[in-house]
Structure formats: C-alpha cells, structure tokens
N, C-alpha and C positions, 0 to 999 in steps of 0.2 A: 334318205335312210341308208342308201348304198354308200354315200360319202362318209357317214358316221362309222359304218362297219369297216370301211377302208382305213379310216383314221385309227381305229382300234388295232387293226392289223399292223399298221406302221409302228404304233407304240409298242406292240408286242415284239415286233421284229427289232426294234431299237433297244430292247431289253428293259422297257418300262412297263409298269402296270397299265392296264386299260383304265380309262377314267372311272368306270363303274367299280373296278377292283380297288382303286385307290380310295374312292369315296366310301365303299363298304368297310375297308380296312380301318380307315380313320374313324368312321362312325362307331364301329365295334370297340375300338380301343378307348375312345372317349366315353362311351356309354359304360365301360367297365373300369374307369379310371381308379375308383376307390377299391374295387375288389380284385382287379387284375384279370387278364385273359391271356392265355398262352398264344405264342406265335403260331403254333400248330393249329389252334382253333381259328385264328384269323385267316391263315393260309387256306384252310379247308373251306371257309366261307367264300374265298376268292377262287376256289377250284384250282389250287396250285399246291405243290408239295411245299413243305416248310422251307427247304433250302432255296427253291426256285422263287418262292414268295419273298424271302428275305433279300435275295439278290435284286429282284425287280423293285421292291419297295425302296431299297437304297438308291437305285438308279433313278427312281421317280422323285424322291424327296431329298436326296443327298445325305440321308441319315438312315441308320439301321432302325428297324422297328423299336428296339429297346431304347435307343437314344432319343428317337422322336417321342416316344411315350413318356420318358423321363422329363423331357422339356415341357410337355403338356402338363405334367404334374406340377412342375415348378411354376409354370404360368398360372395355373389355377391357384396355387398357394399364394402367389403374389397378389392375385385379385382378392383372396380371402384376407390376407394380411392388411391390405389397404382398407377394406370395407366391412369387415366382420369383427365381432367381439370375441370370436372363438380363441381358445388357448392354442399354443403351439402344438400340443399333443392332439387336440381335436382337429386342427388343420392337417397335421401329418396323417391322421387316420382318414380324413375326408379326401385327401389327395392320393391315397394308396401307398404311402410310405410304410415301411415295416414298423418303425417306431419314431419317436421324436429325435433321437440321436441320428438315425439314418436320414431323416428329413433335414436336419441341420447340416449334416455333412454334404449331402447332395446340393442343397440350396446354396451353401457357402461356396462350393466349388463352381457352381453355375453363375452366381451373381456377385461373387467377390465380397460378400458380407453375410453375416448371420441373419436368419429370419427376424430375430428381435431387432437388430440394427435397421433392417429394411423397414420393419413396421414403424419404428420410431421416426425414421426419415420420411416416410410416405404417408403418415397419418395426417388427416385433414387438420389444419390449424384452426383453432377456434376463432371465430370472427368477433372482433371487438367493435362494438357500436359506440360511436361518439355521440354525446349529447349535443344537440343544437340548441343554443339559447334562443328563446322566442322573444 
C-alpha cells in the first residue's frame, strides 16, 4: 500500500494525474459523452482546480481534455457508422456533437473523409453464397 501511495506522489510530482484521477476523469467524460460535462466538473471530481487539472491531464494523456473528449466522440461515431443503422443526425446527437454539420466538420478534420464516405467504405459487404452442384 505504501508503494502505491509513493507512486501517486511521484506522478503528482512529475506533473501527471494520479492513476485514480485519470480513471475518474476519463470515466466521467465517457459517461457524459452525449450530454457533455464541463472541465470544471471533472476537475472538481479529481480534487483539482480547473487549470491544474487541465495541465495534469495533458501531461498524462498528451492531449487536452477537450481534444481527448473530441477524439472519443469521433471513435464512438466510427463505431456507430460501422455497425448501426442510425442516420448521421442521430449519430451526431448520440456522440455529443452540436448538430450534423458540426459532426461532419470535426469528423472530416479527424479522419480525412466525411462520415458518409467512411460509412460507405466500412460497411460490411454482403456475403455472396455460391451454389454447390450436388
């Protein structure tokens, strides 16, 4: 137990979030992906000020909380585009984007193609069965 506490102290000294803080932060942001949660709320759950949390989160993940959250939204959207019949508007709302236009802009910037192009490229191809002569 002492070793775990020492490790957390080292992380804190190194400018990173403690493991429990990073886990709570990511869990809260993922749980609120569609509705959103403020950085201040996440920081409070981690017992840090907003600015201190933002700095430590970036040191821990190499991304700001905003950038990390946006990437999680794009990742969820890619999963839904591959495996769900939802419309682009429904996917945008499910993933926490302001509207379909915002979703398309962010997705295209991240993936280099529109959500519709991604969906067409990654949809499962129908399996054609060949008849075997008996």
